[in-house]
Biopython code that builds the backbone (N, CA, C, O; Angstrom):
import numpy as np
from Bio.PDB.StructureBuilder import StructureBuilder

atoms = [
    (1, "MET", "N", (-12.316, 20.862, 4.225)),
    (1, "MET", "CA", (-11.397, 20.104, 3.904)),
    (1, "MET", "C", (-11.383, 20.066, 2.581)),
    (1, "MET", "O", (-12.404, 20.523, 2.069)),
    (2, "ASP", "N", (-10.013, 19.405, 1.355)),
    (2, "ASP", "CA", (-10.878, 19.854, 0.137)),
    (2, "ASP", "C", (-11.510, 18.717, -0.651)),
    (2, "ASP", "O", (-10.766, 17.737, -0.680)),
    (3, "ASP", "N", (-12.592, 18.562, -1.262)),
    (3, "ASP", "CA", (-12.750, 17.048, -1.472)),
    (3, "ASP", "C", (-12.389, 16.609, -2.867)),
    (3, "ASP", "O", (-12.773, 15.554, -3.372)),
    (4, "ASP", "N", (-11.693, 17.419, -3.392)),
    (4, "ASP", "CA", (-11.028, 17.323, -4.464)),
    (4, "ASP", "C", (-10.149, 16.689, -4.397)),
    (4, "ASP", "O", (-9.848, 16.069, -5.417)),
    (5, "TYR", "N", (-9.479, 16.558, -3.431)),
    (5, "TYR", "CA", (-8.244, 15.138, -3.023)),
    (5, "TYR", "C", (-7.928, 14.622, -4.015)),
    (5, "TYR", "O", (-8.785, 14.322, -4.846)),
    (6, "GLU", "N", (-6.633, 14.373, -4.212)),
    (6, "GLU", "CA", (-6.125, 12.762, -4.747)),
    (6, "GLU", "C", (-4.340, 13.070, -4.537)),
    (6, "GLU", "O", (-3.637, 14.059, -4.746)),
    (7, "LEU", "N", (-4.049, 11.586, -3.987)),
    (7, "LEU", "CA", (-2.876, 11.313, -4.295)),
    (7, "LEU", "C", (-2.385, 10.719, -5.306)),
    (7, "LEU", "O", (-2.605, 9.518, -5.463)),
    (8, "PRO", "N", (-1.607, 11.450, -6.213)),
    (8, "PRO", "CA", (-1.293, 10.997, -7.392)),
    (8, "PRO", "C", (0.035, 9.255, -7.241)),
    (8, "PRO", "O", (1.103, 8.971, -6.698)),
    (9, "GLY", "N", (-1.201, 8.472, -8.292)),
    (9, "GLY", "CA", (0.226, 7.511, -7.985)),
    (9, "GLY", "C", (-0.286, 6.452, -7.025)),
    (9, "GLY", "O", (-0.188, 5.250, -7.273)),
    (10, "THR", "N", (-1.014, 7.099, -5.565)),
    (10, "THR", "CA", (-1.513, 5.804, -4.622)),
    (10, "THR", "C", (-2.569, 4.620, -5.231)),
    (10, "THR", "O", (-2.464, 3.469, -4.808)),
    (11, "HIS", "N", (-3.303, 4.868, -5.960)),
    (11, "HIS", "CA", (-4.653, 4.189, -6.424)),
    (11, "HIS", "C", (-3.570, 2.686, -6.820)),
    (11, "HIS", "O", (-3.704, 1.486, -6.580)),
    (12, "ARG", "N", (-2.497, 3.504, -7.531)),
    (12, "ARG", "CA", (-1.892, 2.317, -8.527)),
    (12, "ARG", "C", (-1.701, 1.050, -7.465)),
    (12, "ARG", "O", (-1.749, -0.052, -8.011)),
    (13, "VAL", "N", (-1.544, 1.049, -6.381)),
    (13, "VAL", "CA", (-1.138, 0.218, -5.242)),
    (13, "VAL", "C", (-2.440, -0.900, -5.484)),
    (13, "VAL", "O", (-2.185, -2.075, -5.749)),
    (14, "ALA", "N", (-4.156, -0.299, -5.339)),
    (14, "ALA", "CA", (-4.932, -0.981, -5.475)),
    (14, "ALA", "C", (-5.404, -1.132, -6.925)),
    (14, "ALA", "O", (-6.070, -2.133, -7.187)),
    (15, "GLU", "N", (-5.140, -0.269, -7.874)),
    (15, "GLU", "CA", (-4.691, -1.279, -9.261)),
    (15, "GLU", "C", (-3.897, -2.334, -9.232)),
    (15, "GLU", "O", (-4.224, -3.273, -9.958)),
    (16, "VAL", "N", (-2.950, -2.434, -8.595)),
    (16, "VAL", "CA", (-1.672, -3.397, -9.301)),
    (16, "VAL", "C", (-2.498, -5.020, -8.068)),
    (16, "VAL", "O", (-2.602, -6.232, -8.257)),
    (17, "ASP", "N", (-2.892, -4.075, -6.898)),
    (17, "ASP", "CA", (-3.067, -5.305, -5.598)),
    (17, "ASP", "C", (-4.692, -5.972, -5.733)),
    (17, "ASP", "O", (-5.030, -7.155, -5.706)),
    (18, "GLY", "N", (-5.525, -4.747, -5.886)),
    (18, "GLY", "CA", (-6.894, -5.024, -5.154)),
    (18, "GLY", "C", (-7.281, -6.134, -6.556)),
    (18, "GLY", "O", (-8.137, -7.018, -6.562)),
    (19, "THR", "N", (-6.586, -5.841, -7.390)),
    (19, "THR", "CA", (-7.664, -6.631, -8.715)),
    (19, "THR", "C", (-7.114, -8.381, -8.496)),
    (19, "THR", "O", (-7.894, -9.307, -8.719)),
    (20, "GLY", "N", (-5.648, -8.615, -8.025)),
    (20, "GLY", "CA", (-5.137, -9.775, -8.179)),
    (20, "GLY", "C", (-4.543, -10.141, -8.895)),
    (20, "GLY", "O", (-3.893, -11.181, -8.785)),
    (21, "GLN", "N", (-4.572, -9.133, -10.240)),
    (21, "GLN", "CA", (-3.953, -9.660, -11.345)),
    (21, "GLN", "C", (-2.828, -8.429, -11.960)),
    (21, "GLN", "O", (-2.562, -8.268, -13.151)),
    (22, "GLY", "N", (-2.335, -7.728, -10.941)),
    (22, "GLY", "CA", (-1.695, -6.717, -11.284)),
    (22, "GLY", "C", (-0.584, -7.206, -11.162)),
    (22, "GLY", "O", (-0.383, -8.415, -11.049)),
    (23, "ARG", "N", (0.478, -6.139, -11.171)),
    (23, "ARG", "CA", (1.876, -6.336, -11.859)),
    (23, "ARG", "C", (2.349, -7.258, -10.141)),
    (23, "ARG", "O", (2.951, -8.331, -10.158)),
    (24, "LEU", "N", (2.056, -6.779, -9.240)),
    (24, "LEU", "CA", (2.737, -7.660, -8.250)),
    (24, "LEU", "C", (2.559, -8.806, -8.216)),
    (24, "LEU", "O", (3.515, -9.491, -7.855)),
    (25, "TYR", "N", (1.420, -9.413, -8.534)),
    (25, "TYR", "CA", (1.207, -10.981, -8.281)),
    (25, "TYR", "C", (1.938, -11.354, -9.557)),
    (25, "TYR", "O", (2.067, -12.577, -9.499)),
    (26, "VAL", "N", (2.594, -10.813, -10.917)),
    (26, "VAL", "CA", (3.036, -10.891, -11.765)),
    (26, "VAL", "C", (4.572, -11.212, -11.471)),
    (26, "VAL", "O", (5.181, -12.281, -11.513)),
    (27, "GLU", "N", (4.962, -9.996, -11.179)),
    (27, "GLU", "CA", (6.504, -10.139, -10.402)),
    (27, "GLU", "C", (6.945, -10.887, -9.424)),
    (27, "GLU", "O", (8.031, -11.467, -9.397)),
    (28, "CYS", "N", (5.792, -10.892, -8.284)),
    (28, "CYS", "CA", (5.953, -11.833, -7.343)),
    (28, "CYS", "C", (5.041, -13.217, -6.989)),
    (28, "CYS", "O", (4.282, -13.456, -6.050)),
    (29, "PRO", "N", (5.399, -13.916, -8.004)),
    (29, "PRO", "CA", (4.468, -15.372, -7.927)),
    (29, "PRO", "C", (4.735, -16.162, -6.970)),
    (29, "PRO", "O", (5.883, -16.542, -6.741)),
    (30, "LEU", "N", (3.618, -16.546, -6.222)),
    (30, "LEU", "CA", (3.561, -17.412, -5.378)),
    (30, "LEU", "C", (3.626, -18.486, -5.067)),
    (30, "LEU", "O", (2.822, -18.952, -5.875)),
    (31, "PRO", "N", (3.967, -19.323, -4.496)),
    (31, "PRO", "CA", (3.091, -20.966, -4.808)),
    (31, "PRO", "C", (1.017, -20.947, -4.363)),
    (31, "PRO", "O", (0.383, -20.589, -3.371)),
    (32, "LYS", "N", (0.743, -21.356, -5.307)),
    (32, "LYS", "CA", (-0.820, -21.506, -5.301)),
    (32, "LYS", "C", (-1.128, -21.933, -3.696)),
    (32, "LYS", "O", (-2.050, -21.391, -3.088)),
    (33, "GLU", "N", (-0.274, -22.949, -3.072)),
    (33, "GLU", "CA", (-0.550, -23.514, -1.437)),
    (33, "GLU", "C", (-0.597, -21.648, -0.547)),
    (33, "GLU", "O", (-0.890, -21.312, 0.601)),
    (34, "GLU", "N", (-0.258, -21.040, -1.480)),
    (34, "GLU", "CA", (-0.253, -19.355, -0.687)),
    (34, "GLU", "C", (-1.651, -18.905, -0.665)),
    (34, "GLU", "O", (-2.158, -18.805, 0.453)),
    (35, "VAL", "N", (-2.476, -18.573, -1.840)),
    (35, "VAL", "CA", (-3.691, -18.353, -2.394)),
    (35, "VAL", "C", (-4.563, -17.859, -0.945)),
    (35, "VAL", "O", (-5.159, -16.783, -0.903)),
    (36, "TYR", "N", (-4.538, -18.530, -0.148)),
    (36, "TYR", "CA", (-4.990, -18.271, 0.920)),
    (36, "TYR", "C", (-4.451, -17.802, 2.306)),
    (36, "TYR", "O", (-5.066, -17.276, 3.234)),
    (37, "GLY", "N", (-3.043, -18.160, 2.187)),
    (37, "GLY", "CA", (-2.535, -17.393, 3.471)),
    (37, "GLY", "C", (-1.593, -15.902, 3.102)),
    (37, "GLY", "O", (-2.285, -14.884, 3.112)),
    (38, "LEU", "N", (-0.292, -15.728, 2.825)),
    (38, "LEU", "CA", (-0.047, -15.249, 2.164)),
    (38, "LEU", "C", (-0.518, -14.212, 0.967)),
    (38, "LEU", "O", (-0.992, -13.081, 1.072)),
    (39, "VAL", "N", (-0.207, -15.033, -0.261)),
    (39, "VAL", "CA", (-1.082, -13.668, -0.975)),
    (39, "VAL", "C", (-2.215, -12.912, -0.154)),
    (39, "VAL", "O", (-2.114, -11.698, 0.029)),
    (40, "SER", "N", (-3.430, -13.728, 0.400)),
    (40, "SER", "CA", (-4.452, -12.971, 0.610)),
    (40, "SER", "C", (-4.506, -12.123, 1.485)),
    (40, "SER", "O", (-5.498, -11.396, 1.454)),
    (41, "GLN", "N", (-3.267, -11.847, 2.808)),
    (41, "GLN", "CA", (-2.620, -11.228, 3.451)),
    (41, "GLN", "C", (-2.298, -9.722, 2.798)),
    (41, "GLN", "O", (-2.553, -8.595, 3.223)),
    (42, "VAL", "N", (-1.563, -10.232, 1.462)),
    (42, "VAL", "CA", (-0.720, -8.934, 0.905)),
    (42, "VAL", "C", (-2.143, -8.390, -0.045)),
    (42, "VAL", "O", (-2.247, -7.180, 0.153)),
    (43, "ARG", "N", (-2.859, -8.707, -0.659)),
    (43, "ARG", "CA", (-4.040, -8.267, -0.818)),
    (43, "ARG", "C", (-4.909, -7.592, -0.417)),
    (43, "ARG", "O", (-5.307, -6.748, -1.219)),
    (44, "ARG", "N", (-5.544, -7.632, 0.862)),
    (44, "ARG", "CA", (-6.007, -7.510, 1.764)),
    (44, "ARG", "C", (-5.160, -5.994, 2.613)),
    (44, "ARG", "O", (-5.806, -4.993, 2.920)),
    (45, "ALA", "N", (-4.361, -6.072, 2.747)),
    (45, "ALA", "CA", (-2.946, -5.121, 2.750)),
    (45, "ALA", "C", (-3.210, -4.053, 2.135)),
    (45, "ALA", "O", (-3.318, -2.889, 2.523)),
    (46, "ALA", "N", (-3.356, -4.790, 0.620)),
    (46, "ALA", "CA", (-2.780, -3.239, -0.559)),
    (46, "ALA", "C", (-4.284, -2.958, -0.170)),
    (46, "ALA", "O", (-4.498, -2.090, 0.676)),
    (47, "VAL", "N", (-5.071, -3.469, -0.595)),
    (47, "VAL", "CA", (-6.503, -3.159, -0.750)),
    (47, "VAL", "C", (-6.852, -1.664, 0.208)),
    (47, "VAL", "O", (-7.299, -0.589, -0.194)),
    (48, "SER", "N", (-6.427, -2.115, 1.691)),
    (48, "SER", "CA", (-6.478, -1.273, 2.526)),
    (48, "SER", "C", (-6.339, 0.441, 2.458)),
    (48, "SER", "O", (-6.981, 1.412, 2.858)),
    (49, "VAL", "N", (-5.162, 0.188, 1.740)),
    (49, "VAL", "CA", (-4.159, 1.775, 1.452)),
    (49, "VAL", "C", (-5.111, 2.529, 0.537)),
    (49, "VAL", "O", (-5.552, 3.519, 1.122)),
    (50, "PRO", "N", (-5.488, 2.423, -0.460)),
    (50, "PRO", "CA", (-6.689, 3.262, -0.901)),
    (50, "PRO", "C", (-7.889, 3.723, -0.369)),
    (50, "PRO", "O", (-8.444, 4.822, -0.406)),
    (51, "SER", "N", (-8.213, 2.497, 0.205)),
    (51, "SER", "CA", (-9.272, 2.891, 1.670)),
    (51, "SER", "C", (-9.421, 3.304, 2.479)),
    (51, "SER", "O", (-10.476, 3.906, 2.676)),
    (52, "ASN", "N", (-8.440, 3.221, 3.425)),
    (52, "ASN", "CA", (-7.927, 4.203, 4.274)),
    (52, "ASN", "C", (-7.779, 5.619, 3.640)),
    (52, "ASN", "O", (-8.499, 6.487, 4.135)),
    (53, "ILE", "N", (-6.969, 5.976, 2.636)),
    (53, "ILE", "CA", (-6.791, 7.580, 2.143)),
    (53, "ILE", "C", (-8.349, 7.696, 1.687)),
    (53, "ILE", "O", (-8.831, 8.591, 2.380)),
    (54, "ALA", "N", (-9.376, 7.148, 0.780)),
    (54, "ALA", "CA", (-10.488, 7.631, 0.548)),
    (54, "ALA", "C", (-11.253, 8.006, 2.156)),
    (54, "ALA", "O", (-11.576, 9.135, 2.524)),
    (55, "GLU", "N", (-11.438, 6.589, 3.028)),
    (55, "GLU", "CA", (-11.891, 6.881, 4.119)),
    (55, "GLU", "C", (-11.991, 8.036, 4.937)),
    (55, "GLU", "O", (-13.077, 8.546, 5.211)),
    (56, "GLY", "N", (-10.397, 8.667, 5.521)),
    (56, "GLY", "CA", (-9.629, 9.756, 5.334)),
    (56, "GLY", "C", (-9.874, 10.800, 5.133)),
    (56, "GLY", "O", (-9.835, 11.646, 6.026)),
    (57, "GLN", "N", (-10.351, 11.195, 3.344)),
    (57, "GLN", "CA", (-10.180, 12.237, 2.981)),
    (57, "GLN", "C", (-11.975, 12.323, 3.317)),
    (57, "GLN", "O", (-12.169, 13.454, 3.761)),
    (58, "ALA", "N", (-12.856, 11.809, 3.280)),
    (58, "ALA", "CA", (-14.102, 11.962, 3.649)),
    (58, "ALA", "C", (-14.560, 12.259, 5.280)),
    (58, "ALA", "O", (-15.728, 12.318, 5.665)),
    (59, "ARG", "N", (-13.348, 12.430, 6.129)),
    (59, "ARG", "CA", (-13.825, 12.755, 7.441)),
    (59, "ARG", "C", (-13.806, 14.035, 7.405)),
    (59, "ARG", "O", (-13.381, 14.468, 6.334)),
    (60, "ARG", "N", (-14.228, 15.141, 8.480)),
    (60, "ARG", "CA", (-14.627, 16.312, 8.341)),
    (60, "ARG", "C", (-13.504, 17.138, 8.920)),
    (60, "ARG", "O", (-13.665, 18.353, 9.032)),
    (61, "THR", "N", (-12.089, 16.415, 9.392)),
    (61, "THR", "CA", (-11.051, 17.404, 9.766)),
    (61, "THR", "C", (-9.655, 16.466, 9.339)),
    (61, "THR", "O", (-9.207, 15.320, 9.280)),
    (62, "THR", "N", (-9.443, 17.484, 9.167)),
    (62, "THR", "CA", (-7.542, 17.409, 8.338)),
    (62, "THR", "C", (-6.943, 16.409, 9.597)),
    (62, "THR", "O", (-6.516, 15.327, 9.197)),
    (63, "GLY", "N", (-6.852, 16.690, 11.314)),
    (63, "GLY", "CA", (-6.539, 15.406, 12.352)),
    (63, "GLY", "C", (-6.480, 14.298, 11.431)),
    (63, "GLY", "O", (-5.548, 13.706, 10.888)),
    (64, "GLU", "N", (-8.252, 14.138, 11.395)),
    (64, "GLU", "CA", (-8.766, 12.621, 11.126)),
    (64, "GLU", "C", (-8.051, 12.132, 10.369)),
    (64, "GLU", "O", (-7.471, 11.073, 10.605)),
    (65, "PHE", "N", (-7.909, 12.906, 9.098)),
    (65, "PHE", "CA", (-7.479, 12.275, 7.772)),
    (65, "PHE", "C", (-6.003, 12.252, 7.804)),
    (65, "PHE", "O", (-5.563, 11.453, 6.978)),
    (66, "LEU", "N", (-4.865, 13.016, 8.654)),
    (66, "LEU", "CA", (-3.722, 12.236, 9.725)),
    (66, "LEU", "C", (-3.821, 10.531, 9.826)),
    (66, "LEU", "O", (-3.330, 9.538, 9.288)),
    (67, "VAL", "N", (-4.687, 10.849, 10.768)),
    (67, "VAL", "CA", (-5.225, 9.195, 11.423)),
    (67, "VAL", "C", (-4.854, 8.421, 10.215)),
    (67, "VAL", "O", (-3.781, 7.885, 9.937)),
    (68, "PHE", "N", (-6.191, 8.487, 9.424)),
    (68, "PHE", "CA", (-6.094, 7.661, 7.982)),
    (68, "PHE", "C", (-5.146, 7.107, 7.521)),
    (68, "PHE", "O", (-4.822, 5.921, 7.585)),
    (69, "LEU", "N", (-4.369, 8.491, 6.734)),
    (69, "LEU", "CA", (-3.137, 8.597, 6.002)),
    (69, "LEU", "C", (-1.910, 7.577, 7.013)),
    (69, "LEU", "O", (-0.978, 6.990, 6.464)),
    (70, "SER", "N", (-2.117, 7.539, 8.319)),
    (70, "SER", "CA", (-0.857, 6.735, 9.246)),
    (70, "SER", "C", (-1.371, 5.154, 8.707)),
    (70, "SER", "O", (-0.566, 4.639, 7.931)),
    (71, "TYR", "N", (-2.693, 4.266, 9.042)),
    (71, "TYR", "CA", (-2.924, 3.408, 8.750)),
    (71, "TYR", "C", (-2.883, 2.848, 7.482)),
    (71, "TYR", "O", (-2.819, 1.630, 7.318)),
    (72, "ALA", "N", (-2.934, 4.058, 6.111)),
    (72, "ALA", "CA", (-2.442, 3.558, 5.120)),
    (72, "ALA", "C", (-0.960, 3.141, 5.010)),
    (72, "ALA", "O", (-0.651, 2.247, 4.222)),
    (73, "GLU", "N", (0.066, 3.821, 5.855)),
    (73, "GLU", "CA", (1.266, 3.804, 5.263)),
    (73, "GLU", "C", (1.284, 2.535, 6.272)),
    (73, "GLU", "O", (2.117, 1.733, 5.849)),
    (74, "GLY", "N", (0.788, 2.162, 7.216)),
    (74, "GLY", "CA", (1.135, 0.821, 8.210)),
    (74, "GLY", "C", (0.338, -0.170, 7.588)),
    (74, "GLY", "O", (0.066, -1.179, 8.239)),
    (75, "SER", "N", (-0.207, -0.001, 6.074)),
    (75, "SER", "CA", (-0.622, -0.849, 5.311)),
    (75, "SER", "C", (0.312, -0.943, 4.031)),
    (75, "SER", "O", (0.181, -1.593, 2.994)),
    (76, "LEU", "N", (1.035, -0.304, 4.347)),
    (76, "LEU", "CA", (2.200, -0.122, 2.985)),
    (76, "LEU", "C", (3.319, -0.986, 3.592)),
    (76, "LEU", "O", (3.943, -1.795, 2.906)),
    (77, "ASP", "N", (3.530, -0.808, 4.768)),
    (77, "ASP", "CA", (4.632, -1.493, 5.749)),
    (77, "ASP", "C", (4.224, -3.000, 5.707)),
    (77, "ASP", "O", (5.092, -3.871, 5.652)),
    (78, "GLU", "N", (2.735, -3.331, 5.737)),
    (78, "GLU", "CA", (2.721, -4.659, 6.066)),
    (78, "GLU", "C", (3.119, -5.545, 4.251)),
    (78, "GLU", "O", (3.655, -6.624, 3.998)),
    (79, "VAL", "N", (2.535, -4.434, 3.324)),
    (79, "VAL", "CA", (2.766, -5.377, 2.402)),
    (79, "VAL", "C", (4.199, -6.024, 2.142)),
    (79, "VAL", "O", (4.558, -7.198, 2.052)),
    (80, "ASP", "N", (5.103, -4.419, 2.029)),
    (80, "ASP", "CA", (6.765, -4.517, 2.322)),
    (80, "ASP", "C", (7.153, -5.938, 3.093)),
    (80, "ASP", "O", (7.584, -6.911, 2.473)),
    (81, "THR", "N", (6.920, -5.923, 4.666)),
    (81, "THR", "CA", (7.222, -6.827, 5.466)),
    (81, "THR", "C", (6.688, -8.382, 4.673)),
    (81, "THR", "O", (7.514, -9.294, 4.638)),
    (82, "GLN", "N", (5.198, -8.621, 4.018)),
    (82, "GLN", "CA", (4.941, -10.155, 3.218)),
    (82, "GLN", "C", (5.574, -10.245, 2.288)),
    (82, "GLN", "O", (5.776, -11.437, 2.059)),
    (83, "LEU", "N", (6.285, -9.257, 1.181)),
    (83, "LEU", "CA", (7.190, -9.345, 0.830)),
    (83, "LEU", "C", (8.754, -10.035, 0.973)),
    (83, "LEU", "O", (9.459, -10.895, 0.445)),
    (84, "LEU", "N", (8.777, -8.924, 2.188)),
    (84, "LEU", "CA", (9.902, -9.672, 2.688)),
    (84, "LEU", "C", (10.448, -11.093, 2.892)),
    (84, "LEU", "O", (11.506, -11.630, 2.565)),
    (85, "LEU", "N", (9.290, -11.540, 3.588)),
    (85, "LEU", "CA", (8.984, -12.728, 4.359)),
    (85, "LEU", "C", (8.686, -13.862, 2.806)),
    (85, "LEU", "O", (9.137, -15.007, 2.820)),
    (86, "SER", "N", (8.317, -13.612, 2.233)),
    (86, "SER", "CA", (8.130, -14.563, 0.432)),
    (86, "SER", "C", (9.532, -14.208, 0.196)),
    (86, "SER", "O", (9.689, -14.755, -0.896)),
    (87, "ILE", "N", (10.594, -13.696, 0.460)),
    (87, "ILE", "CA", (11.496, -13.869, 0.018)),
    (87, "ILE", "C", (12.313, -14.901, 1.162)),
    (87, "ILE", "O", (13.050, -15.743, 0.647)),
    (88, "ALA", "N", (12.236, -14.889, 2.497)),
    (88, "ALA", "CA", (12.654, -15.014, 3.194)),
    (88, "ALA", "C", (12.073, -16.656, 3.279)),
    (88, "ALA", "O", (12.698, -17.432, 4.002)),
    (89, "LEU", "N", (10.969, -17.109, 2.586)),
    (89, "LEU", "CA", (10.600, -18.492, 3.013)),
    (89, "LEU", "C", (10.853, -19.082, 1.622)),
    (89, "LEU", "O", (10.624, -20.229, 1.237)),
    (90, "GLY", "N", (11.320, -18.154, 1.023)),
    (90, "GLY", "CA", (11.681, -18.963, -0.781)),
    (90, "GLY", "C", (11.288, -18.879, -1.675)),
    (90, "GLY", "O", (11.744, -19.137, -2.789)),
    (91, "PHE", "N", (10.054, -18.375, -1.244)),
    (91, "PHE", "CA", (8.813, -18.528, -2.121)),
    (91, "PHE", "C", (8.812, -17.557, -3.781)),
    (91, "PHE", "O", (8.129, -17.872, -4.756)),
    (92, "VAL", "N", (9.706, -16.436, -3.710)),
    (92, "VAL", "CA", (10.278, -15.617, -4.988)),
    (92, "VAL", "C", (11.761, -15.031, -4.855)),
    (92, "VAL", "O", (12.302, -15.016, -3.749)),
    (93, "THR", "N", (12.163, -14.733, -5.557)),
    (93, "THR", "CA", (13.383, -13.774, -5.250)),
    (93, "THR", "C", (13.270, -12.358, -4.879)),
    (93, "THR", "O", (12.284, -11.621, -4.896)),
    (94, "ALA", "N", (14.530, -12.127, -4.527)),
    (94, "ALA", "CA", (14.344, -10.676, -4.223)),
    (94, "ALA", "C", (14.542, -9.683, -5.771)),
    (94, "ALA", "O", (14.450, -8.455, -5.762)),
    (95, "GLU", "N", (14.775, -10.368, -6.823)),
    (95, "GLU", "CA", (14.853, -9.721, -7.837)),
    (95, "GLU", "C", (13.579, -9.640, -8.687)),
    (95, "GLU", "O", (13.394, -8.728, -9.493)),
    (96, "GLN", "N", (12.312, -11.093, -8.369)),
    (96, "GLN", "CA", (10.928, -10.835, -8.248)),
    (96, "GLN", "C", (10.495, -9.329, -7.667)),
    (96, "GLN", "O", (9.555, -8.691, -8.142)),
    (97, "THR", "N", (11.098, -8.993, -6.869)),
    (97, "THR", "CA", (10.351, -8.196, -5.980)),
    (97, "THR", "C", (10.200, -6.488, -6.382)),
    (97, "THR", "O", (9.339, -5.610, -6.326)),
    (98, "VAL", "N", (11.437, -6.631, -6.761)),
    (98, "VAL", "CA", (12.124, -5.081, -7.659)),
    (98, "VAL", "C", (10.614, -4.449, -7.787)),
    (98, "VAL", "O", (9.769, -4.225, -6.921)),
    (99, "GLU", "N", (10.611, -4.296, -8.880)),
    (99, "GLU", "CA", (9.057, -3.886, -9.368)),
    (99, "GLU", "C", (7.843, -3.262, -8.285)),
    (99, "GLU", "O", (7.237, -2.193, -8.212)),
    (100, "ALA", "N", (7.847, -4.552, -7.490)),
    (100, "ALA", "CA", (6.724, -3.882, -6.358)),
    (100, "ALA", "C", (7.120, -3.306, -5.127)),
    (100, "ALA", "O", (6.431, -2.572, -4.418)),
    (101, "ALA", "N", (8.626, -3.804, -4.863)),
    (101, "ALA", "CA", (9.116, -2.605, -3.952)),
    (101, "ALA", "C", (9.462, -1.416, -4.387)),
    (101, "ALA", "O", (9.541, -0.496, -3.573)),
    (102, "GLN", "N", (9.808, -1.145, -6.108)),
    (102, "GLN", "CA", (9.380, 0.202, -6.150)),
    (102, "GLN", "C", (8.394, 0.883, -5.772)),
    (102, "GLN", "O", (8.451, 1.865, -5.032)),
    (103, "LEU", "N", (7.167, 0.279, -6.383)),
    (103, "LEU", "CA", (6.046, 1.347, -6.204)),
    (103, "LEU", "C", (5.962, 1.325, -4.677)),
    (103, "LEU", "O", (5.900, 2.356, -4.007)),
    (104, "LEU", "N", (5.963, 0.083, -4.164)),
    (104, "LEU", "CA", (5.559, 0.458, -2.764)),
    (104, "LEU", "C", (6.740, 1.827, -2.086)),
    (104, "LEU", "O", (6.265, 2.664, -1.319)),
    (105, "ASN", "N", (7.848, 1.871, -2.378)),
    (105, "ASN", "CA", (8.360, 2.935, -1.601)),
    (105, "ASN", "C", (7.835, 4.644, -2.332)),
    (105, "ASN", "O", (7.518, 5.688, -1.762)),
    (106, "GLU", "N", (7.947, 4.265, -3.885)),
    (106, "GLU", "CA", (6.924, 5.629, -4.545)),
    (106, "GLU", "C", (5.627, 5.821, -3.167)),
    (106, "GLU", "O", (5.692, 6.490, -2.136)),
    (107, "CYS", "N", (4.699, 5.077, -3.608)),
    (107, "CYS", "CA", (3.726, 5.111, -2.556)),
    (107, "CYS", "C", (3.717, 5.655, -1.252)),
    (107, "CYS", "O", (2.859, 6.467, -0.905)),
    (108, "GLN", "N", (4.847, 5.155, -0.323)),
    (108, "GLN", "CA", (4.959, 5.526, 0.999)),
    (108, "GLN", "C", (5.679, 6.910, 0.509)),
    (108, "GLN", "O", (4.846, 7.756, 0.833)),
    (109, "ARG", "N", (6.510, 7.432, 0.049)),
    (109, "ARG", "CA", (7.153, 8.764, -0.124)),
    (109, "ARG", "C", (5.934, 9.780, -0.206)),
    (109, "ARG", "O", (5.909, 10.836, 0.428)),
    (110, "MET", "N", (4.879, 9.325, -1.097)),
    (110, "MET", "CA", (3.840, 10.583, -1.084)),
    (110, "MET", "C", (3.592, 10.166, -0.170)),
    (110, "MET", "O", (4.099, 10.955, 0.627)),
    (111, "LEU", "N", (2.984, 9.181, 0.548)),
    (111, "LEU", "CA", (1.833, 9.519, 1.735)),
    (111, "LEU", "C", (2.736, 9.977, 2.960)),
    (111, "LEU", "O", (2.141, 10.345, 3.973)),
    (112, "ARG", "N", (3.638, 9.981, 2.954)),
    (112, "ARG", "CA", (5.150, 11.090, 4.311)),
    (112, "ARG", "C", (4.987, 12.205, 3.429)),
    (112, "ARG", "O", (5.488, 13.018, 4.205)),
    (113, "ALA", "N", (4.688, 12.899, 2.427)),
    (113, "ALA", "CA", (4.891, 13.987, 1.928)),
    (113, "ALA", "C", (3.365, 14.784, 2.049)),
    (113, "ALA", "O", (3.094, 15.836, 2.628)),
    (114, "LEU", "N", (2.578, 13.949, 1.349)),
    (114, "LEU", "CA", (0.750, 14.629, 2.040)),
    (114, "LEU", "C", (1.223, 14.833, 3.665)),
    (114, "LEU", "O", (1.080, 15.996, 4.041)),
    (115, "ARG", "N", (1.649, 14.095, 4.473)),
    (115, "ARG", "CA", (1.154, 14.054, 5.790)),
    (115, "ARG", "C", (1.604, 14.968, 6.273)),
    (115, "ARG", "O", (0.832, 15.623, 6.972)),
    (116, "ALA", "N", (3.312, 15.546, 6.122)),
    (116, "ALA", "CA", (3.742, 16.510, 6.158)),
    (116, "ALA", "C", (3.548, 17.804, 6.045)),
    (116, "ALA", "O", (3.916, 18.757, 6.732)),
    (117, "LYS", "N", (2.402, 17.636, 4.290)),
    (117, "LYS", "CA", (2.255, 19.104, 3.714)),
    (117, "LYS", "C", (0.735, 19.245, 4.782)),
    (117, "LYS", "O", (0.545, 20.335, 5.321)),
    (118, "LEU", "N", (-0.008, 18.403, 4.961)),
    (118, "LEU", "CA", (-1.109, 18.533, 5.821)),
    (118, "LEU", "C", (-0.832, 18.837, 7.869)),
    (118, "LEU", "O", (-1.591, 19.464, 8.607)),
    (119, "ALA", "N", (0.443, 18.156, 8.244)),
    (119, "ALA", "CA", (0.295, 18.202, 9.425)),
    (119, "ALA", "C", (0.673, 19.974, 9.653)),
    (119, "ALA", "O", (1.356, 20.703, 8.933)),
    (120, "PRO", "N", (-0.087, 20.305, 10.978)),
    (120, "PRO", "CA", (0.083, 21.473, 11.713)),
    (120, "PRO", "C", (1.716, 21.542, 11.854)),
    (120, "PRO", "O", (2.327, 20.571, 12.302)),
    (121, "HIS", "N", (2.403, 22.761, 11.441)),
    (121, "HIS", "CA", (3.233, 23.490, 11.801)),
    (121, "HIS", "C", (3.706, 24.469, 13.094)),
    (121, "HIS", "O", (3.203, 25.574, 13.299)),
    (122, "PRO", "N", (4.869, 23.803, 14.012)),
    (122, "PRO", "CA", (4.851, 24.719, 15.017)),
    (122, "PRO", "C", (5.018, 26.046, 14.475)),
    (122, "PRO", "O", (5.030, 27.022, 15.225)),
]
sb = StructureBuilder()
sb.init_structure("model")
sb.init_model(0)
sb.init_chain("A")
sb.init_seg("    ")
for serial, (resi, resn, name, xyz) in enumerate(atoms, 1):
    if name == "N":
        sb.init_residue(resn, " ", resi, " ")
    sb.init_atom(name, np.array(xyz, "f"), 0.0, 1.0, " ", f" {name:<3s}", serial, name[0])
structure = sb.get_structure()
């Protein structure tokens, strides 16, 4: 396993979400009463993306790394679902989530590409 592994752009999710001050929250302002509800869920899911990538990269085998990349993809899907719920509940408009959705899509594409590159081909 290559110790110099880096997935360009993926850390941006942590930068955006992990601080609680990034673009996602600027573009998706949720009500204060949701700070301990939906906002907290979005933050936890977003922070778990780069955390799972880092933990997987530190594992001994490519197979283990692939498992953790799957976890990271699942966390991105959680954030996506939570944004959709925010729209459905009327906390934000679809227009307010455009930038966050684009960032999520970009990260999802990069993770899929990395998994495809690392996965054994028959």
